[in-house]
VOBA-1610 file (N, C-alpha, C; in pm, whole numbers, padded with zeros to 5 digits, always signed):
BEGIN
Met-00764+01016-00897Met-00696+00958-00765Met-00650+01132-00733Ala-00605+01251-00822Ala-00546+01367-00793Ala-00563+01440-00891Arg-00562+01572-00900Arg-00503+01639-00965Arg-00374+01642-00983Ser-00283+01664-00922Ser-00113+01684-00955Ser-00016+01574-00829Val+00090+01555-00847Val+00195+01494-00765Val+00162+01575-00656Arg+00139+01689-00632Arg+00193+01728-00520Arg+00093+01699-00461Asp-00110+01713-00484Asp-00202+01684-00403Asp-00151+01520-00379Leu-00114+01410-00464Leu-00100+01329-00443Leu+00005+01286-00277Arg+00096+01412-00286Arg+00178+01372-00178Arg+00148+01423-00050Leu+00056+01500-00076Leu-00007+01586+00044Leu-00132+01440+00128Ala-00163+01351+00001Ala-00243+01299+00049Ala-00200+01172+00160Leu-00060+01124+00042Leu+00026+01019+00102Leu+00060+01119+00260Ser+00117+01200+00279Ser+00137+01242+00408Ser-00002+01203+00540Leu-00165+01248+00468Leu-00218+01232+00575Leu-00253+01092+00604Met-00250+00988+00496Met-00264+00883+00539Met-00167+00775+00598Glu-00006+00777+00572Glu+00063+00719+00598Glu+00134+00686+00813Gly+00134+00582+00801Gly+00164+00555+00925Gly+00063+00567+01039Pro+00038+00505+01176Pro-00078+00497+01246Pro-00168+00644+01272Asp-00252+00624+01292Asp-00356+00731+01339Asp-00452+00666+01448Gly-00415+00536+01549Gly-00485+00518+01668Gly-00611+00458+01630Ser-00628+00450+01481Ser-00786+00389+01523Ser-00740+00288+01379Ala-00653+00283+01320Ala-00687+00189+01258Ala-00520+00081+01233Pro-00571-00067+01279Pro-00511-00182+01383Pro-00432-00208+01297Tyr-00410-00196+01142Tyr-00312-00268+01058Tyr-00207-00147+01064Ala-00211-00003+01087Ala-00116+00055+01069Ala+00019+00041+01200Val+00101+00059+01115Val+00269+00000+01221Val+00311+00159+01175Ala+00417+00180+01310Ala+00477+00309+01286Ala+00632+00260+01207Leu+00692+00298+01154Leu+00795+00299+01084Leu+00906+00407+01052Pro+01016+00394+01093Pro+01108+00513+01064Pro+01097+00566+00933Ala+01117+00704+00894Ala+01119+00779+00810Ala+01221+00775+00699Ala+01202+00727+00600Ala+01279+00676+00522Ala+01285+00813+00381Gly+01211+00848+00428Gly+01199+00969+00285Gly+01065+00870+00168His+01049+00931+00072His+00986+00848-00045His+01116+00833-00183Thr+01063+00746-00266Thr+01122+00714-00342Thr+01136+00878-00463Arg+01150+00888-00563Arg+01165+00973-00636Arg+01246+00891-00805Gly+01162+00814-00861Gly+01190+00777-00979Gly+01327+00669-00968Gly+01305+00515-00984Gly+01396+00435-01003Gly+01454+00318-00842Gly+01334+00462-00785Gly+01375+00389-00592Gly+01288+00244-00629Arg+01316+00160-00515Arg+01256+00032-00493Arg+01164+00051-00390Leu+01024-00012-00403Leu+00915+00015-00308Leu+00933-00085-00229Arg+00866-00089-00108Arg+00812-00230-00025Arg+00682-00212-00016Thr+00615-00294-00057Thr+00440-00255-00005Thr+00416-00392-00022Gly+00265-00405+00115Gly+00182-00500+00132Gly+00085-00497+00057Trp+00010-00590+00035Trp-00121-00588+00023Trp-00234-00674+00033Thr-00329-00656+00045Thr-00422-00802+00052Thr-00570-00776+00046Thr-00628-00882+00000Thr-00791-00853+00003Thr-00897-00909+00038Ser-00819-00992+00183Ser-00913-01011+00276Ser-00920-00993+00402Ala-00842-00873+00431Ala-00831-00822+00578Ala-00951-00715+00618Phe-01034-00697+00579Phe-01139-00590+00554Phe-01277-00610+00514Gly-01317-00718+00495Gly-01414-00761+00471Gly-01453-00838+00295Pro-01549-00844+00267Pro-01552-00902+00136Pro-01540-00850+00055Val-01437-00881-00074Val-01402-00828-00170Val-01451-00880-00298Gly-01497-00792-00428Gly-01561-00890-00567Gly-01398-00944-00581Gln-01470-01040-00677Gln-01351-01118-00755Gln-01298-00993-00859Gln-01347-00938-00946Gln-01248-00832-01011Gln-01205-00723-00943Val-01276-00678-00816Val-01143-00605-00714Val-01015-00689-00713Ala-01048-00832-00670Ala-00913-00878-00630Ala-00783-00925-00711Ala-00898-00965-00825Ala-00774-00979-00945Ala-00720-00815-00987Thr-00776-00769-00965Thr-00682-00624-01054Thr-00580-00616-00910Val-00610-00581-00792Val-00536-00584-00687Val-00393-00682-00708Ala-00425-00808-00747Ala-00339-00907-00779Ala-00260-00867-00887Ala-00298-00798-00985Ala-00218-00781-01122Ala-00124-00653-01102Ala-00203-00534-01006Ala-00105-00461-00973Ala-00023-00482-00862Ala-00014-00604-00815Ala+00093-00632-00718Ala+00217-00735-00808Thr+00144-00788-00858Thr+00238-00892-00981Thr+00360-00748-01070Ala+00274-00715-01059Ala+00305-00569-01186Ala+00414-00488-01104Leu+00402-00429-00953Leu+00517-00392-00921Leu+00620-00467-00882Ala+00583-00568-00858Ala+00710-00685-00824Ala+00769-00711-00941Glu+00698-00695-01060Glu+00764-00753-01216Glu+00917-00621-01251Phe+00871-00497-01193Phe+00913-00374-01205Phe+01036-00391-01046Gly+01047-00487-00967Gly+01154-00510-00891Gly+01152-00455-00763His+01002-00424-00710His+00988-00386-00569His+00975-00455-00492Asp+00952-00477-00376Asp+00924-00581-00286Asp+00750-00571-00287Val+00713-00677-00282Val+00529-00675-00277Val+00522-00793-00218Arg+00457-00766-00095Arg+00451-00881-00011Arg+00231-00900+00016Asp+00185-00987+00062Asp+00081-01033+00102Asp+00070-01122+00208Pro+00105-01002+00312Pro+00154-01008+00413Pro+00025-01146+00547Pro+00066-01222+00577Pro-00036-01238+00727Pro-00076-01125+00817Leu-00201-01143+00827Leu-00279-01032+00943Leu-00359-01122+01036Lys-00300-01020+01162Lys-00299-01115+01275Lys-00501-01052+01315Ala-00561-01141+01344Ala-00734-01100+01416Ala-00737-00995+01507Val-00807-00888+01472Val-00835-00789+01549Val-00943-00826+01653
//
């Protein structure tokens, strides 16, 4: 995914928040990113952007389950049609 944490931080800063063309992105107040031990809040879906293979869907679901088991707030939010 990246060569370093610094590269990932840069990528996240470019991807987070609305860009004017992503219908599912919403603006959130800047809360800072967690560093070790912080609780994450994330949403996930395998149905918003078109067909997804069964292996991909299973992998995403397993990752969501693992995050939830570590105490993070993980949701599969209902999405509005665009």
